[in-house]
C-alpha positions as CSV (number, residue, x, y, z in Angstrom):
1,M,40.2,-84.6,136.1
2,T,41.3,-87.4,138.3
3,R,42.4,-87.3,141.9
4,R,45.9,-86.7,140.6
5,G,44.6,-84.4,137.9
6,A,46.7,-81.3,138.9
7,A,49.8,-83.6,138.4
8,L,48.8,-84.6,134.9
9,V,51.3,-83.1,132.5
10,L,51.1,-82.9,128.9
11,L,54.4,-83.9,126.9
12,A,54.6,-82.8,123.4
13,L,57.3,-84.9,121.6
14,L,57.5,-82.6,118.6
15,A,60.0,-84.9,116.9
16,G,57.0,-87.1,115.9
17,A,56.1,-89.2,118.8
18,G,52.9,-86.9,119.3
19,C,51.4,-86.3,122.7
20,A,51.3,-88.3,125.9
21,L,49.8,-88.0,129.2
22,L,52.3,-88.8,132.0
23,E,51.2,-89.1,135.6
24,E,53.6,-87.9,138.3
25,E,53.2,-88.2,142.0
26,P,51.9,-84.8,143.1
27,D,52.6,-82.9,146.3
28,P,49.6,-83.5,148.7
29,S,48.7,-79.8,148.6
30,Q,48.1,-80.1,144.8
31,L,45.5,-83.0,145.0
32,V,42.2,-82.0,143.5
33,C,38.7,-83.7,143.1
34,S,37.1,-85.7,140.5
35,S,33.4,-85.2,141.8
36,D,31.3,-83.5,144.3
37,A,31.3,-86.8,146.5
38,E,34.9,-86.1,147.4
39,C,34.2,-82.6,148.7
40,G,32.8,-81.5,152.2
41,V,29.5,-80.3,153.2
42,N,28.2,-77.4,151.0
43,E,31.3,-77.8,148.6
44,I,31.4,-78.9,145.0
45,C,34.2,-79.9,142.6
46,F,35.8,-77.1,140.6
47,P,38.7,-77.5,138.2
48,D,41.0,-76.1,141.0
49,G,39.5,-78.4,143.7
50,C,36.8,-78.4,146.2
51,G,35.0,-75.0,147.0
52,D,32.0,-73.3,148.4
53,P,29.8,-72.4,145.3
54,G,28.5,-69.4,147.0
55,R,32.0,-67.8,147.9
56,D,34.6,-66.2,145.9
57,I,32.1,-65.0,143.3
58,V,32.5,-61.9,141.4
59,V,29.6,-60.7,139.1
60,E,30.5,-58.7,136.0
61,V,27.7,-56.4,134.6
62,V,28.0,-54.7,131.2
63,P,25.0,-52.2,130.8
64,N,23.4,-51.6,127.3
65,P,26.1,-50.1,125.2
66,P,23.9,-47.3,123.9
67,A,23.7,-46.0,127.4
68,R,27.6,-45.3,127.2
69,S,28.2,-47.0,130.5
70,H,30.8,-49.6,130.9
71,A,31.7,-52.9,132.8
72,Q,31.2,-52.8,136.6
73,D,32.5,-55.8,138.7
74,F,30.8,-56.7,142.2
75,R,32.3,-59.1,144.7
76,V,29.7,-61.3,146.3
77,D,30.8,-62.7,149.6
78,N,27.7,-64.7,150.1
79,L,25.5,-65.4,147.1
80,R,21.7,-65.2,147.9
81,P,18.8,-66.4,146.0
82,E,17.7,-63.0,145.4
83,Q,20.8,-61.0,144.3
84,N,20.0,-57.5,143.3
85,L,22.9,-55.4,141.6
86,R,23.1,-51.7,141.8
87,L,25.2,-50.2,139.2
88,A,27.1,-47.0,140.3
89,E,27.5,-44.1,138.0
90,P,29.7,-44.8,134.9
91,A,33.3,-44.7,135.9
92,E,35.8,-42.5,134.2
93,V,39.4,-41.4,134.1
94,A,39.6,-37.7,134.2
95,G,42.6,-35.4,134.3
96,R,44.2,-32.5,133.0
97,V,47.0,-32.2,130.4
98,V,49.5,-29.3,130.4
99,R,52.6,-28.6,128.2
100,A,55.7,-27.5,129.9
101,T,57.2,-24.2,128.7
102,T,60.7,-22.6,128.8
103,L,59.4,-19.9,131.1
104,P,60.6,-20.1,134.7
105,S,57.9,-20.2,137.6
106,E,58.0,-18.7,141.0
107,D,58.6,-22.1,142.6
108,G,61.7,-22.7,140.8
109,G,60.2,-24.9,138.1
110,V,58.7,-24.0,134.6
111,V,55.3,-22.5,133.8
112,M,52.8,-25.0,132.5
113,R,50.1,-24.2,130.1
114,N,46.8,-26.0,129.5
115,Y,47.0,-28.1,126.3
116,N,43.8,-27.8,124.2
117,E,44.9,-29.5,121.0
118,V,43.5,-32.8,119.6
119,L,44.4,-35.9,121.7
120,H,44.1,-39.5,121.2
121,L,43.6,-41.4,124.5
122,R,43.8,-45.3,125.1
123,A,43.2,-46.9,128.4
124,A,44.3,-50.6,128.3
125,G,44.1,-52.8,131.3
126,E,42.4,-55.5,133.3
127,S,39.5,-55.7,135.8
128,L,40.4,-55.2,139.4
129,L,38.5,-58.3,140.6
130,L,38.6,-60.6,137.6
131,P,42.0,-61.9,136.6
132,G,42.5,-62.2,132.9
133,V,39.5,-60.2,132.0
134,T,41.1,-57.3,129.9
135,R,39.4,-54.1,128.9
136,Q,40.4,-51.4,126.6
137,Y,38.9,-47.9,125.8
138,D,39.7,-45.4,123.1
139,A,38.7,-41.7,122.4
140,T,39.8,-38.9,120.3
141,L,39.1,-35.4,121.9
142,V,39.9,-31.8,122.4
143,P,40.5,-30.8,126.1
144,T,38.7,-28.0,127.6
145,N,41.3,-25.8,129.4
146,G,43.4,-28.9,129.6
147,A,40.6,-31.1,131.2
148,W,39.6,-34.4,129.6
149,T,37.6,-37.4,130.6
150,L,37.5,-40.9,129.3
151,P,34.6,-43.2,130.3
152,V,35.9,-46.7,131.3
153,G,34.9,-49.9,133.2
154,T,36.3,-50.5,136.6
155,G,39.9,-51.8,136.4
156,L,43.6,-51.1,136.5
157,Y,44.9,-49.1,133.4
158,T,47.8,-47.9,131.6
159,V,46.5,-44.7,129.7
160,T,48.3,-43.4,126.9
161,L,48.0,-39.9,125.7
162,S,49.0,-39.1,122.1
163,P,48.6,-35.5,120.9
164,D,47.7,-35.1,117.0
165,D,50.9,-33.1,116.9
166,L,53.5,-35.6,115.7
167,E,56.3,-33.6,117.1
168,V,55.0,-34.1,120.8
169,P,55.9,-37.6,122.2
170,P,53.2,-39.7,123.8
171,V,53.0,-39.8,127.5
172,R,51.4,-42.4,129.8
173,G,50.2,-43.0,133.3
174,Q,48.5,-45.6,135.6
175,S,45.0,-45.3,136.7
176,H,43.1,-47.3,139.2
177,V,39.4,-47.0,138.5
178,E,36.7,-48.2,141.1
179,P,32.9,-48.3,140.4
180,G,31.3,-45.0,140.1
181,A,34.6,-43.2,140.5
182,S,36.3,-40.6,138.7
183,A,40.0,-41.5,138.8
184,P,42.3,-38.5,138.5
185,L,45.3,-38.6,136.2
186,D,47.1,-35.4,135.3
187,L,49.8,-35.7,132.6
188,V,52.4,-33.3,131.5
189,L,53.7,-33.2,128.0
190,P,57.4,-32.2,127.8
191,A,58.6,-28.8,126.8
192,A,59.8,-28.3,123.2
193,N,63.4,-27.5,124.3
194,T,63.7,-30.8,126.4
195,L,62.9,-32.9,123.3
196,A,65.5,-34.4,120.9
197,R,65.2,-35.3,117.3
198,L,66.5,-38.2,115.4
199,S,66.6,-37.6,111.6
200,G,67.9,-40.0,109.0
201,R,67.0,-41.6,105.8
202,V,65.3,-44.8,104.8
203,E,66.3,-46.6,101.6
204,R,65.8,-49.9,100.1
205,Q,69.6,-50.4,99.4
206,G,72.4,-48.7,97.5
207,G,70.7,-45.4,97.4
208,V,67.6,-46.9,95.9
209,L,64.4,-45.5,97.7
210,V,61.3,-47.5,98.7
211,D,58.6,-46.7,96.4
212,A,55.9,-47.2,98.9
213,P,54.4,-45.1,101.8
214,L,56.3,-45.8,105.0
215,E,56.0,-44.8,108.8
216,I,58.8,-45.0,111.4
217,Q,58.6,-44.9,115.2
218,A,61.0,-44.9,118.1
219,L,60.5,-47.6,120.6
220,D,62.1,-48.6,124.0
221,S,63.6,-52.1,124.5
222,D,60.3,-53.4,125.8
223,L,58.6,-51.8,122.6
224,T,57.1,-49.0,124.5
225,A,56.5,-46.0,122.1
226,L,59.0,-43.3,122.6
227,S,57.7,-41.1,119.7
228,Q,54.7,-40.7,117.4
229,R,54.4,-42.9,114.3
230,V,55.6,-40.5,111.7
231,P,55.5,-40.8,107.9
232,V,58.8,-41.2,106.0
233,T,59.0,-38.6,103.0
234,R,58.3,-40.7,100.1
235,G,60.4,-38.8,97.5
236,T,63.6,-38.6,99.5
237,G,63.3,-41.2,102.3
238,D,63.9,-38.5,105.0
239,F,62.4,-38.8,108.5
240,T,62.5,-37.0,111.9
241,V,61.0,-38.7,115.0
242,V,61.0,-36.7,118.1
243,I,61.8,-38.4,121.5
244,P,62.1,-37.2,125.2
245,G,65.5,-35.8,126.0
246,E,66.0,-38.6,128.6
247,A,65.6,-41.3,125.9
248,A,68.2,-39.5,123.8
249,Q,70.8,-40.0,126.4
250,R,70.6,-43.9,126.3
251,S,73.1,-46.1,124.5
252,A,70.3,-47.6,122.2
253,V,66.7,-47.1,121.0
254,L,64.8,-49.0,118.3
255,L,63.6,-47.6,115.1
256,R,60.8,-49.6,113.5
257,V,59.8,-49.1,109.7
258,T,56.5,-50.2,108.7
259,A,54.6,-49.9,105.4
260,S,51.5,-48.0,105.6
261,G,48.2,-47.6,103.6
262,E,47.7,-50.2,100.8
263,A,51.2,-51.2,100.4
264,P,51.7,-54.8,101.6
265,W,54.8,-55.5,99.6
266,V,57.3,-54.1,101.9
267,P,58.7,-55.8,105.0
268,Q,58.8,-54.5,108.6
269,K,62.2,-54.1,109.9
270,T,63.5,-52.8,113.3
271,F,66.8,-51.2,113.7
272,T,68.9,-50.6,116.8
273,V,70.6,-47.0,116.9
274,D,72.5,-44.9,119.2
275,P,70.5,-41.7,119.7
276,R,73.5,-39.9,121.1
277,A,75.2,-39.8,117.7
278,P,73.9,-38.5,114.4
279,L,72.4,-41.3,112.0
280,T,75.0,-40.8,109.3
281,A,74.1,-44.2,107.7
282,P,70.7,-44.7,106.0
283,L,68.3,-47.3,107.4
284,A,68.5,-50.0,104.7
285,L,65.5,-52.3,104.3
286,G,67.8,-54.5,102.0
287,D,67.0,-56.5,98.8
288,Y,63.7,-57.9,99.9
289,G,62.6,-58.7,96.2
290,T,59.3,-58.4,94.5
291,P,56.1,-60.0,95.1
292,V,56.0,-63.7,93.8
293,R,53.2,-66.3,93.7
294,V,53.1,-69.7,95.5
295,T,50.7,-72.2,94.4
296,G,49.6,-75.5,95.6
297,R,46.8,-77.7,96.7
298,V,45.6,-78.5,100.4
299,V,44.6,-82.0,101.0
300,G,43.8,-84.1,104.1
301,L,45.1,-87.5,105.1
302,N,42.5,-89.1,103.0
303,G,43.9,-87.4,99.9
304,R,40.7,-85.3,99.5
305,P,41.0,-81.6,98.8
306,I,40.2,-79.2,101.5
307,P,38.1,-76.2,100.3
308,G,37.6,-73.1,102.3
309,A,41.0,-73.3,104.1
310,T,43.1,-69.9,104.6
311,V,46.6,-69.9,103.4
312,S,49.3,-67.3,104.2
313,L,53.2,-66.9,104.3
314,Q,55.1,-65.2,106.8
315,G,58.7,-64.9,108.1
316,E,62.0,-63.4,107.4
317,V,62.6,-62.0,103.9
318,G,65.8,-60.6,102.2
319,G,67.4,-57.8,104.1
320,G,66.4,-59.2,107.5
321,G,62.9,-57.7,107.7
322,T,59.8,-59.7,108.5
323,F,56.7,-60.0,106.0
324,H,53.2,-61.2,106.6
325,G,51.5,-62.0,103.3
326,P,47.9,-61.5,102.6
327,L,45.4,-64.4,103.1
328,A,44.5,-66.7,100.2
329,T,41.6,-69.2,100.3
330,T,41.5,-72.7,98.8
331,G,38.8,-73.4,96.2
332,T,36.5,-76.4,95.5
333,E,39.6,-78.4,94.5
334,G,41.8,-77.3,97.4
335,R,43.9,-75.2,95.2
336,F,45.4,-71.8,96.2
337,A,47.4,-69.0,94.9
338,A,49.2,-67.0,97.7
339,D,51.2,-63.9,96.9
340,T,54.2,-63.1,99.1
341,L,57.8,-61.7,99.0
342,P,60.6,-64.3,98.7
343,S,62.2,-65.9,101.5
344,A,65.7,-64.8,102.6
345,P,68.4,-66.5,100.8
346,G,69.2,-70.0,102.2
347,G,66.1,-69.4,104.5
348,T,62.3,-70.4,104.6
349,L,59.0,-68.9,105.2
350,S,56.3,-70.4,107.3
351,L,53.2,-71.7,105.3
352,V,50.2,-71.4,107.6
353,V,47.2,-73.4,106.5
354,V,44.0,-73.1,108.7
355,P,41.2,-75.4,107.5
356,P,37.7,-74.2,108.1
357,P,35.7,-74.9,111.4
358,G,34.3,-78.3,111.3
359,S,37.0,-79.9,109.1
360,T,38.7,-83.0,110.2
361,S,42.0,-81.7,108.9
362,G,43.8,-79.2,111.2
363,L,46.1,-76.2,111.3
364,T,49.4,-76.9,109.4
365,V,52.7,-74.8,109.7
366,L,55.3,-75.9,107.1
367,P,58.7,-74.2,106.3
368,V,58.7,-73.3,102.6
369,E,61.7,-71.9,100.5
370,V,60.3,-69.4,98.2
371,P,62.6,-68.4,95.2
372,R,62.3,-65.1,93.5
373,T,60.7,-66.7,90.6
374,G,57.8,-68.1,92.9
375,V,57.1,-71.8,93.4
376,A,54.5,-74.4,92.6
377,L,54.4,-76.6,95.8
378,P,53.5,-80.3,96.0
379,D,50.4,-81.2,97.8
380,V,50.3,-79.7,101.3
381,L,49.0,-82.5,103.6
382,C,47.2,-81.4,106.6
383,P,47.2,-83.9,109.5
384,D,44.0,-84.5,111.3
385,R,42.9,-82.4,114.1
386,R,43.6,-84.0,117.6
387,V,40.5,-85.6,119.0
388,L,39.4,-84.5,122.6
389,R,37.2,-87.0,124.0
390,G,35.3,-87.2,127.3
391,T,32.1,-88.5,129.0
392,L,29.7,-86.5,131.0
393,L,27.3,-87.9,133.7
394,L,24.4,-86.4,135.3
395,P,24.9,-85.1,139.0
396,D,23.9,-88.5,140.3
397,N,27.4,-89.6,139.1
398,L,25.8,-92.8,137.5
399,T,23.5,-91.6,134.6
400,A,25.0,-90.5,131.2
401,A,24.3,-86.9,130.3
402,P,23.1,-86.7,126.7
403,G,22.4,-83.6,124.7
404,V,25.0,-81.3,126.5
405,R,26.5,-78.7,124.1
406,V,30.3,-78.7,124.3
407,L,32.1,-75.5,123.1
408,A,35.9,-75.2,122.9
409,E,37.4,-71.6,122.7
410,P,41.1,-71.0,122.3
411,I,42.4,-68.8,125.0
412,G,46.1,-69.2,124.6
413,Q,48.7,-70.7,122.2
414,V,51.2,-73.3,122.3
415,P,54.8,-72.2,121.8
416,G,55.8,-72.5,118.2
417,W,52.3,-72.5,117.0
418,P,49.9,-69.7,115.9
419,R,46.8,-69.3,117.9
420,P,43.6,-70.6,116.2
421,P,41.7,-67.7,114.8
422,A,38.9,-66.1,116.9
423,G,35.5,-67.1,116.2
424,G,36.6,-70.5,115.1
425,E,35.6,-72.4,118.2
426,A,34.7,-76.1,118.0
427,L,31.1,-77.2,118.7
428,G,30.0,-80.5,119.7
429,T,27.1,-82.4,121.6
430,T,27.2,-85.4,123.8
431,D,25.5,-88.6,122.5
432,D,23.2,-91.0,124.3
433,T,26.1,-92.3,126.3
434,G,27.2,-88.8,127.3
435,T,30.4,-89.0,125.2
436,F,31.7,-86.1,123.1
437,R,34.5,-85.7,120.6
438,L,35.8,-82.5,119.4
439,R,38.6,-82.1,116.8
440,L,41.0,-79.3,117.9
441,D,44.3,-77.6,116.6
442,P,47.1,-77.1,119.1
443,A,46.1,-74.4,121.6
444,V,45.0,-73.8,125.2
445,Y,41.3,-74.0,125.3
446,R,38.4,-73.3,127.8
447,V,36.0,-76.1,127.1
448,D,32.4,-75.1,128.2
449,F,29.8,-77.7,128.9
450,V,26.2,-76.4,128.5
451,P,23.3,-78.7,129.6
452,T,20.0,-78.1,128.1
453,E,18.3,-79.3,131.3
454,N,17.9,-77.2,134.3
455,L,21.7,-77.5,135.1
456,P,24.5,-75.0,135.4
457,R,27.4,-74.8,132.8
458,V,30.8,-76.3,133.7
459,S,34.0,-75.3,132.4
460,R,37.5,-77.1,132.1
461,T,40.8,-75.8,130.7
462,V,42.6,-78.1,128.3
463,T,46.0,-77.9,126.5
464,V,46.1,-79.6,123.1
465,L,49.6,-80.2,121.9
466,P,50.7,-80.9,118.5
467,G,51.7,-84.4,117.2
468,D,51.3,-86.5,114.1
469,D,49.9,-89.6,115.8
470,V,46.1,-90.4,116.1
471,T,45.9,-91.0,119.8
472,E,42.8,-89.4,121.4
473,Q,43.2,-87.0,124.1
474,V,40.9,-88.1,126.9
475,L,39.4,-85.9,129.5
476,A,38.5,-87.9,132.6
477,T,34.7,-88.7,133.2
478,F,33.1,-86.1,135.5
479,P,29.5,-85.4,136.6
480,L,27.5,-82.4,135.9
481,Q,26.6,-80.2,138.9
482,K,23.3,-79.5,140.3
483,G,22.0,-76.0,140.0
484,R,20.1,-73.3,141.9
485,T,18.4,-70.4,140.5
486,V,19.7,-66.8,141.4
487,S,17.3,-64.0,140.4
488,G,17.5,-60.4,140.9
489,R,17.3,-57.0,139.3
490,V,20.1,-54.7,137.9
491,T,19.4,-51.0,138.6
492,E,21.1,-47.9,137.6
493,L,20.6,-44.2,138.2
494,A,17.8,-42.6,136.2
495,A,17.9,-39.2,134.6
496,D,15.9,-37.9,137.7
497,A,18.4,-37.4,140.4
498,G,18.1,-39.8,143.4
499,T,15.9,-42.3,141.5
500,R,16.8,-45.6,139.8
501,K,15.5,-47.7,137.0
502,G,16.1,-51.1,135.7
503,A,19.0,-51.7,133.5
504,A,17.5,-53.1,130.3
505,Y,19.4,-55.9,128.3
506,A,22.5,-55.9,130.5
507,S,24.8,-58.7,130.3
508,I,25.4,-60.5,133.7
509,R,28.2,-62.9,134.1
510,F,28.9,-64.8,137.5
511,Y,32.7,-65.8,137.9
512,R,34.5,-67.7,140.4
513,V,38.0,-66.5,141.1
514,V,40.5,-69.3,141.5
515,T,44.1,-70.3,141.1
516,V,44.7,-72.8,138.3
517,E,48.2,-74.1,137.7
518,G,49.6,-71.4,140.0
519,Q,47.9,-68.7,138.0
520,P,44.9,-66.5,139.3
521,S,42.1,-67.2,136.9
522,S,38.3,-66.3,136.5
523,V,36.1,-69.2,135.8
524,L,32.8,-68.5,134.3
525,L,29.9,-70.0,136.1
526,S,26.8,-68.5,134.5
527,Q,25.6,-65.7,132.3
528,A,22.5,-64.0,131.6
529,V,20.9,-61.0,129.9
530,S,18.3,-58.7,131.9
531,D,14.8,-57.9,130.6
532,Q,13.2,-54.6,129.8
533,E,12.8,-54.2,133.5
534,G,16.3,-55.2,134.5
535,R,15.3,-58.5,136.0
536,Y,17.5,-61.5,135.4
537,T,17.7,-65.2,136.2
538,A,20.8,-67.2,136.3
539,L,21.8,-70.9,137.2
540,I,24.6,-71.4,139.6
541,P,26.3,-74.7,140.6
542,V,25.2,-76.0,144.1
543,R,25.9,-79.3,146.1
């Protein structure tokens, strides 16, 4: 980043002009640094500006998974050379689930009875201290006298409880879980007489049934589940979903029909219905056709075939539903045969081609009209991935930094483009001049620089936008940072009450919590793994 790095904006001219870097004069409060030399005493240059490397630190510790404990976060106000980390007892969400009855209680309400049937629990949320670090935990259990527990990491969660009984709608609640805490969360399942039933029929069209297993679910306008996902009776197309009485008084709810099991040749379709009136008309998926084959060859700009690329088709099909076809893979000659449903009359499907990691050619999305007879496409031409180029210097800000590993991991997507698949991060190494080049698909990336010397890792966030030109995207030259060693021991409670032991093979990550482009973010500074005794050593940036 240059001194005006915070004001560099990426402009995607999707009409074909490609990408450009435009400089605008920033607000003085947005000015950031380009090297440690521009920072004050004991400060270094981070992506968000100058800062004290010993402050705003949060450490995440994930103990050994077989120990059945979960992530714990530690705020470190002043990082010391010897930083011991004492794990609290594993945290959990613990509560009681009851089912309301129709019997009146003495306090004027209704009698509640413990619910002791099979439950499916899901806690989905985010770390309390690390913005953007998400966590999810799932379990299936049977409560004991209504009591249940779900081990989780520290965080703020939405907990969804779904009974195995498909006629009982799911319920949810919020839970704030601190280290070592047992966060209470009591949930009430609605009484049977307060529920409403939506019954209807799913068909293909004109009274013809869908010859495939289907499921249907009622959703709120924000796609929150109002009912369980229930099967559609295959021989008749009949269904009944059970929703809360309150939802039945709304003017509209959504009913989503999805193929289940091994039946990919049925589109997903969402219907808006008025729950206050009977569903007299069937939910018709329409004339979406039968599977057809799309064949073709994938080539690069040099005309050579691209083997090992994945190909799929997705989009709107006949009847207004959406369909995602199975993946096909190109052979040694770049040829593929992908199966799909036909596109909607007058419409197109998106042909998505993802070349393998390391390929010069990049992710390609093309509109393709797929008739009911299938189609043999002309050669699919994949443009080259855009080159991200940069140069790294050693901490003296003069000497080139060779042999630095460079990793780019997609962390977000560019509007209108699919996110590159997980596990396909780009890899590179700086040459003798400290220069690196990575070929990247359109996406938002966290680029990590990992020196082989005794220097800490450095991260940058880079947005690569689509374009058909060959202009390289240049990351401004910057120096690596000096490092200092932080050591310590991670301990956890032993089986003997009152004693502690080393947490073997725990994952330890040091983050700096910052604001980047107006959003709270967590920047990874260092990571380590403890040994058998719980000892660890990490390298942290220092001035």
